[in-house]
Structure formats: C-alpha cells, structure tokens
N, C-alpha and C positions, 0 to 999 in steps of 0.2 A: 554721410557727407562725402566719403571717398568714392562711393558708387556714383553719386551725382557728378563729381568732378571727372570721373572716368567717362561717363556718358557725354559730358560736355566736350571733352577732348576728342572722343570718337566722332561726335557731330561735326566739330571743326575740321577734322581730318577728312571726313567724307565730303563736306562742303568744298574744301580746297581742291580735292581730287575732281569733283564735278566741274568746278569753274575752270580748271586747267584743261580738262578734256573738251570743254566747249570752245576754248580759245585756240586749240591746236589747229582745227580745220581752217580757221580764219587766217592764221599765220602761214599756212601752207599755200595759199593762193598766190599766183604771180601778180605782182603789182605793176600797174601802168607807170612807166618811168618817163617816157618822152612822147610828145605829139608834135607833128609838123603839118601845118603851122602850130605854134604854141596856142593852147586854149586861151581864147579871149583876145588874141593878137589881131591887129589890123596890118595887112601886108599891102605894099604899094602896087604890085602887079599880080597876075595870076600865078599861083605857086607852081613850081616845077614838079613837085610831088606832094602827096598828102599821105600821112601814115601815123603809125604808132609803134612804140617799142616797149618791151616788157622786161622785168627783172628775171625772167625765165622763159620757158617755152610755152606757147599757146598754139592751138589749132583754130585759126580764124574761120568762122562759119558764115559770117555776114559782115559786109563793110559797105556802107552806103553814105553818099554825100548828097545833100539837097541844098538848094540855094534859091535865089529870087525867081528863077525860071523852072523850078521843080528839081527832079532828079538829075544828077550830073553823071554823064557817061564816064566810065573809068577804063583805062588800058590795063585790064587784068581783073581777075576775080579770085576770091579765096579758094585755096585748094585743100587737099587732105593732109598736107605735110604740117608738122609742128615747126613753128618759127619763133624767134625772139623778136623779130622786126617784121612789120608788114607795111610796105610803102607802095603806092601806085601813082601813076601819072594821070591827071585829068585828061579825058578824051577830047576836051575842047578848052579853049581859053575861057577862064572864068571871068564873067562880067562883074562890075562893081556890085557889092551887096553883102548880105550876111549869109554864111554857110554853116550848116550843121553836119557833123560826122557822127554816125551811129555804127557801133560795131558789136559783134557777139562772138564768143569763142569758148572753147573748152580748155581749161587749164590742164597741166600735166597730170593732175590727180583726178581728172574727169569731171570737175565741177564746171557748170555753165556760168560764164561771166559775161556781163555786157556793160557798156558805158558809152560815152560820147564826148565830143568837144565841139567848140564853136570858134569860128574866125570870120574876119571880114576882109573884103578886097576893096581897095580904093584905086581908081585909075591913076 
C-alpha cells in the first residue's frame, strides 16, 4: 500500500512539473495592451495614427492595414529595432468604411507572434 501511495505522489509531482513547464513559455510572451484606434471602435474621421503597444518589447516584422479600397499606404515600415510601441500615420486620408490591421513580430524571447484588430471610419 505504501509503494502504491509513493507511486501516486511521484505521478502527481511529475504531472505538476510538466504542467508548469508548459505554462511558462505562454506567460513569457509580451501581451498586446493598446491598439489605436481601439479594436472594434468607430472613429468619426481618418485617424492621425494607427498602432499597437505591448507590455514589453517586440520586433515588428509586418504591419498592414487594409480597407474598402484595398491596402492602405503607411508613412513608415517596421524596422529591425525592438519597440514597446509601433504607431504609423496613414499615407492618405482614410475614407469611410471598415479597416483591418494585421501585424506580426518577434517577442523578446524569439517567439513569433501575430494578431490584428479592426476599426471603422465614419465621415
């Protein structure tokens, strides 16, 4: 009976260690904290800037905005530096419609991350 209890305790300890080791990489990634415009918002005029901010540093490798007329030109492209914030100005006044922002980047620990957000413009 003691041997069975010891085996069960060893199993639980091993399982707990495994679960913790799987959770640590998830906790290490930088979380998206702010988008501008806010995800799902409707803004009254073309926004002065579009961007994202994180809870730590990221190297943004791709940042694209698309709208009712296709790809939106941006005043700036991602570089090789690590940043906590990445904001760019639209290269043109955004017309009324729905817009999608898609980004990709490398977190400080080297993991690839990607996400996006949406907003709408009303005249």
